[in-house]
DOTI-929334 format. One record per residue (C-alpha): residue number from 1; x, y, z. Coordinates in Angstrom, 2 decimals, padded with zeros to 5 digits, always signed. Layout:
{nr = NUM&X = X&Y = Y&Z = Z}
...
This chain:
{nr = 1&X = -000.01&Y = -000.23&Z = +000.21}
{nr = 2&X = +002.78&Y = +002.34&Z = +000.85}
{nr = 3&X = +004.23&Y = +001.94&Z = -002.35}
{nr = 4&X = +001.34&Y = +002.53&Z = -004.48}
{nr = 5&X = +000.96&Y = +005.66&Z = -002.43}
{nr = 6&X = +004.16&Y = +006.68&Z = -003.27}
{nr = 7&X = +003.81&Y = +006.17&Z = -006.71}
{nr = 8&X = +000.64&Y = +008.52&Z = -006.61}
{nr = 9&X = +001.95&Y = +011.01&Z = -004.94}
{nr = 10&X = +004.58&Y = +011.34&Z = -007.59}
{nr = 11&X = +001.97&Y = +011.16&Z = -010.66}
{nr = 12&X = +002.47&Y = +013.78&Z = -013.25}
{nr = 13&X = -000.09&Y = +012.28&Z = -015.85}
{nr = 14&X = -002.02&Y = +015.51&Z = -016.33}
{nr = 15&X = +000.85&Y = +017.69&Z = -015.93}
{nr = 16&X = +000.20&Y = +018.99&Z = -019.81}
{nr = 17&X = -002.94&Y = +019.97&Z = -018.54}
{nr = 18&X = -002.27&Y = +022.06&Z = -015.79}
{nr = 19&X = -000.56&Y = +025.78&Z = -015.09}
{nr = 20&X = +001.25&Y = +024.42&Z = -012.13}
{nr = 21&X = +003.42&Y = +021.60&Z = -010.89}
{nr = 22&X = +001.11&Y = +018.39&Z = -010.27}
{nr = 23&X = +000.98&Y = +017.72&Z = -006.27}
{nr = 24&X = -001.76&Y = +014.78&Z = -005.81}
{nr = 25&X = -002.92&Y = +014.92&Z = -002.12}
{nr = 26&X = -004.41&Y = +012.15&Z = -000.67}
{nr = 27&X = -004.36&Y = +009.83&Z = +002.52}
{nr = 28&X = -005.05&Y = +006.07&Z = +002.85}
{nr = 29&X = -004.40&Y = +003.07&Z = +004.99}
{nr = 30&X = -004.98&Y = -000.53&Z = +004.13}
{nr = 31&X = -007.52&Y = -000.58&Z = +007.67}
{nr = 32&X = -009.09&Y = +002.91&Z = +006.95}
{nr = 33&X = -013.10&Y = +002.47&Z = +007.48}
{nr = 34&X = -014.51&Y = +005.61&Z = +005.73}
{nr = 35&X = -013.43&Y = +006.60&Z = +001.95}
{nr = 36&X = -014.23&Y = +010.10&Z = +001.29}
{nr = 37&X = -014.32&Y = +010.72&Z = -002.52}
{nr = 38&X = -014.45&Y = +014.48&Z = -003.04}
{nr = 39&X = -013.58&Y = +016.82&Z = -005.88}
{nr = 40&X = -010.35&Y = +017.81&Z = -006.22}
{nr = 41&X = -007.80&Y = +019.81&Z = -003.66}
{nr = 42&X = -008.23&Y = +023.50&Z = -003.87}
{nr = 43&X = -005.55&Y = +026.22&Z = -004.10}
{nr = 44&X = -004.93&Y = +026.39&Z = -000.26}
{nr = 45&X = -004.48&Y = +022.32&Z = -000.26}
{nr = 46&X = -002.27&Y = +022.36&Z = -003.11}
{nr = 47&X = -000.08&Y = +024.85&Z = -001.26}
{nr = 48&X = -000.05&Y = +022.40&Z = +002.00}
{nr = 49&X = -000.44&Y = +019.11&Z = +000.87}
{nr = 50&X = -003.07&Y = +018.28&Z = +003.14}
{nr = 51&X = -006.34&Y = +017.22&Z = +002.40}
{nr = 52&X = -009.70&Y = +019.32&Z = +002.98}
{nr = 53&X = -007.13&Y = +021.65&Z = +004.80}
{nr = 54&X = -009.84&Y = +024.77&Z = +004.51}
{nr = 55&X = -012.82&Y = +025.55&Z = +005.52}
{nr = 56&X = -014.49&Y = +022.86&Z = +003.76}
{nr = 57&X = -012.68&Y = +020.40&Z = +005.51}
{nr = 58&X = -013.77&Y = +022.01&Z = +009.00}
{nr = 59&X = -017.47&Y = +021.61&Z = +007.49}
{nr = 60&X = -017.02&Y = +018.23&Z = +006.53}
{nr = 61&X = -015.29&Y = +017.16&Z = +010.19}
{nr = 62&X = -018.56&Y = +018.99&Z = +011.88}
{nr = 63&X = -020.73&Y = +016.41&Z = +009.48}
{nr = 64&X = -018.90&Y = +013.86&Z = +010.24}
{nr = 65&X = -018.97&Y = +014.97&Z = +014.17}
{nr = 66&X = -015.05&Y = +014.36&Z = +014.25}
{nr = 67&X = -011.95&Y = +015.73&Z = +015.30}
{nr = 68&X = -008.98&Y = +016.96&Z = +013.10}
{nr = 69&X = -006.78&Y = +014.00&Z = +014.54}
{nr = 70&X = -009.71&Y = +011.33&Z = +013.79}
{nr = 71&X = -010.20&Y = +012.75&Z = +010.19}
{nr = 72&X = -006.45&Y = +012.66&Z = +009.47}
{nr = 73&X = -005.47&Y = +009.49&Z = +010.70}
{nr = 74&X = -005.78&Y = +006.93&Z = +007.46}
{nr = 75&X = -006.30&Y = +003.74&Z = +009.55}
{nr = 76&X = -009.91&Y = +005.48&Z = +010.25}
{nr = 77&X = -010.61&Y = +007.44&Z = +007.34}
{nr = 78&X = -009.31&Y = +007.35&Z = +003.55}
{nr = 79&X = -009.58&Y = +010.26&Z = +001.42}
{nr = 80&X = -009.05&Y = +009.84&Z = -001.80}
{nr = 81&X = -010.49&Y = +012.77&Z = -004.67}
{nr = 82&X = -011.68&Y = +012.34&Z = -008.15}
{nr = 83&X = -008.98&Y = +014.59&Z = -009.07}
{nr = 84&X = -005.95&Y = +014.17&Z = -006.70}
{nr = 85&X = -004.06&Y = +017.53&Z = -008.12}
{nr = 86&X = -005.55&Y = +020.93&Z = -007.78}
{nr = 87&X = -006.85&Y = +021.63&Z = -011.26}
{nr = 88&X = -006.71&Y = +025.52&Z = -011.24}
{nr = 89&X = -008.99&Y = +028.02&Z = -011.57}
{nr = 90&X = -012.07&Y = +028.34&Z = -013.75}
{nr = 91&X = -014.55&Y = +031.40&Z = -014.38}
{nr = 92&X = -016.51&Y = +030.30&Z = -011.18}
{nr = 93&X = -014.64&Y = +028.65&Z = -009.08}
{nr = 94&X = -012.42&Y = +026.00&Z = -009.40}
{nr = 95&X = -012.05&Y = +023.58&Z = -012.54}
{nr = 96&X = -013.65&Y = +020.15&Z = -012.64}
{nr = 97&X = -011.29&Y = +017.69&Z = -011.40}
{nr = 98&X = -008.92&Y = +016.06&Z = -013.82}
{nr = 99&X = -010.50&Y = +012.91&Z = -015.62}
{nr = 100&X = -006.93&Y = +010.99&Z = -015.61}
{nr = 101&X = -006.98&Y = +010.63&Z = -011.91}
{nr = 102&X = -009.94&Y = +008.31&Z = -011.12}
{nr = 103&X = -009.39&Y = +006.47&Z = -014.59}
{nr = 104&X = -005.75&Y = +005.55&Z = -013.33}
{nr = 105&X = -005.95&Y = +005.19&Z = -010.33}
{nr = 106&X = -008.91&Y = +004.35&Z = -008.48}
{nr = 107&X = -009.63&Y = +001.14&Z = -008.62}
{nr = 108&X = -006.06&Y = +000.14&Z = -008.15}
{nr = 109&X = -006.49&Y = +002.19&Z = -004.82}
{nr = 110&X = -009.91&Y = +001.22&Z = -003.77}
{nr = 111&X = -008.81&Y = -002.85&Z = -004.51}
{nr = 112&X = -006.34&Y = -002.33&Z = -001.11}
{nr = 113&X = -009.32&Y = -000.74&Z = +000.99}
{nr = 114&X = -010.59&Y = -004.10&Z = +001.93}
{nr = 115&X = -011.47&Y = -002.79&Z = +005.49}
{nr = 116&X = -013.83&Y = +000.49&Z = +004.41}
{nr = 117&X = -017.39&Y = -000.01&Z = +005.41}
{nr = 118&X = -018.77&Y = +003.03&Z = +004.25}
{nr = 119&X = -017.76&Y = +005.80&Z = +000.95}
{nr = 120&X = -018.76&Y = +009.47&Z = +001.28}
{nr = 121&X = -019.78&Y = +010.73&Z = -002.24}
{nr = 122&X = -018.93&Y = +014.37&Z = -002.05}
{nr = 123&X = -020.37&Y = +016.09&Z = -004.84}
{nr = 124&X = -021.54&Y = +015.50&Z = -008.69}
{nr = 125&X = -018.27&Y = +014.32&Z = -010.15}
{nr = 126&X = -017.84&Y = +011.37&Z = -007.50}
{nr = 127&X = -021.81&Y = +010.83&Z = -007.62}
{nr = 128&X = -021.71&Y = +010.64&Z = -011.19}
{nr = 129&X = -018.56&Y = +008.38&Z = -011.57}
{nr = 130&X = -019.92&Y = +005.85&Z = -008.57}
{nr = 131&X = -023.43&Y = +005.66&Z = -008.96}
{nr = 132&X = -023.83&Y = +005.82&Z = -012.63}
{nr = 133&X = -027.41&Y = +005.72&Z = -013.39}
{nr = 134&X = -028.79&Y = +005.32&Z = -010.11}
{nr = 135&X = -027.73&Y = +009.12&Z = -009.83}
{nr = 136&X = -031.01&Y = +011.20&Z = -009.58}
{nr = 137&X = -031.67&Y = +014.63&Z = -012.01}
{nr = 138&X = -030.14&Y = +016.91&Z = -009.49}
{nr = 139&X = -027.41&Y = +016.65&Z = -006.99}
{nr = 140&X = -030.30&Y = +017.84&Z = -004.41}
{nr = 141&X = -032.53&Y = +014.88&Z = -005.15}
{nr = 142&X = -029.31&Y = +012.33&Z = -004.75}
{nr = 143&X = -028.73&Y = +013.69&Z = -001.39}
{nr = 144&X = -032.49&Y = +013.84&Z = -000.49}
{nr = 145&X = -032.53&Y = +010.22&Z = -001.16}
{nr = 146&X = -028.98&Y = +009.36&Z = +000.23}
{nr = 147&X = -030.65&Y = +006.19&Z = +001.88}
{nr = 148&X = -031.41&Y = +004.24&Z = -001.19}
{nr = 149&X = -027.50&Y = +004.10&Z = -001.88}
{nr = 150&X = -026.50&Y = +002.70&Z = +002.02}
{nr = 151&X = -024.87&Y = +000.63&Z = +003.32}
{nr = 152&X = -022.08&Y = +001.23&Z = +000.66}
{nr = 153&X = -022.36&Y = +005.01&Z = -000.65}
{nr = 154&X = -023.29&Y = +008.01&Z = +001.38}
{nr = 155&X = -024.23&Y = +011.06&Z = -001.39}
{nr = 156&X = -023.61&Y = +014.60&Z = +000.22}
{nr = 157&X = -022.90&Y = +018.32&Z = -001.38}
{nr = 158&X = -019.80&Y = +019.71&Z = -001.37}
{nr = 159&X = -019.19&Y = +021.21&Z = +002.42}
{nr = 160&X = -017.88&Y = +024.47&Z = +000.39}
{nr = 161&X = -018.90&Y = +027.90&Z = +001.95}
{nr = 162&X = -020.27&Y = +028.61&Z = -001.17}
{nr = 163&X = -023.10&Y = +025.88&Z = -000.97}
{nr = 164&X = -024.55&Y = +028.08&Z = +002.33}
{nr = 165&X = -027.31&Y = +029.39&Z = +000.31}
{nr = 166&X = -028.25&Y = +025.51&Z = -000.67}
{nr = 167&X = -028.31&Y = +024.60&Z = +002.83}
{nr = 168&X = -030.12&Y = +027.51&Z = +003.86}
{nr = 169&X = -032.95&Y = +026.49&Z = +000.71}
{nr = 170&X = -032.20&Y = +022.38&Z = +001.75}
{nr = 171&X = -032.78&Y = +022.30&Z = +005.49}
{nr = 172&X = -033.81&Y = +018.95&Z = +005.55}
{nr = 173&X = -030.41&Y = +018.05&Z = +004.86}
{nr = 174&X = -029.73&Y = +019.43&Z = +008.46}
{nr = 175&X = -032.38&Y = +018.13&Z = +010.06}
{nr = 176&X = -032.19&Y = +014.66&Z = +008.46}
{nr = 177&X = -029.43&Y = +013.68&Z = +006.82}
{nr = 178&X = -026.70&Y = +014.92&Z = +008.97}
{nr = 179&X = -027.43&Y = +013.13&Z = +011.97}
{nr = 180&X = -028.00&Y = +009.97&Z = +010.06}
{nr = 181&X = -024.50&Y = +010.68&Z = +008.56}
{nr = 182&X = -023.04&Y = +011.64&Z = +012.18}
{nr = 183&X = -024.66&Y = +007.96&Z = +013.39}
{nr = 184&X = -023.14&Y = +006.15&Z = +011.03}
{nr = 185&X = -019.50&Y = +008.04&Z = +011.37}
{nr = 186&X = -019.89&Y = +006.95&Z = +015.26}
{nr = 187&X = -020.95&Y = +003.84&Z = +014.69}
{nr = 188&X = -018.35&Y = +002.78&Z = +012.49}
{nr = 189&X = -015.64&Y = +004.28&Z = +014.05}
{nr = 190&X = -015.77&Y = +002.89&Z = +017.43}
{nr = 191&X = -016.09&Y = -000.83&Z = +016.26}
C-alpha cells in the first residue's frame, strides 16, 4: 500500500493540462474504515499538501462529528479525491477534477481498501462516477435520497461555504441527513 501511495503522489499524468506543478493529495491505509471521495484539492490544499485543509474541511469534519486527529488518521479515514491535483481556477470557481486520476488510480487503490465500511461521495463528480445511472436528476435529489445508496455509499453536497445558500434552501439536509451521517460515522469508527 505504501508503495502505491508513493507512486500516486509522484504521478504527473495530467502535467501538460495544468498551469502549475502537479501535487497529488490523498490519504489512505489498508485499514481505513471510511472512504471520502471528493472533487479535487483547492489552491490552499495544493499549497499545504494536506487534504481538506480549508473551511470546506472544517465543515466536513463538523458534518461527520469528528475532530482533526480522527479525520487525518488514515487507519480511520481514507481521503481519495476524483482528481488528486488542484485543477486550477475557472470562471466561477475551481475547474472540474482532471478525469485522468480516477481512471488511472481509483480501481487499483480502492482494491487495497478492504476494511472500508462506508464511502462518502461528495459532490456531483464523485456521485456521477460511482452511482452512474442511479444518480438522480439533480445533486439535491441524489442527496435527499441518500438512503437508497446505503450501506455502500452516502451522497453529500460539497461542504464549501459557497453552498451555504443551498443549505439555507434545503434545511432538511441539516435536520434529516447530517444526524444520520454522524450516527453512521460514530458507529463505524467505534467498532
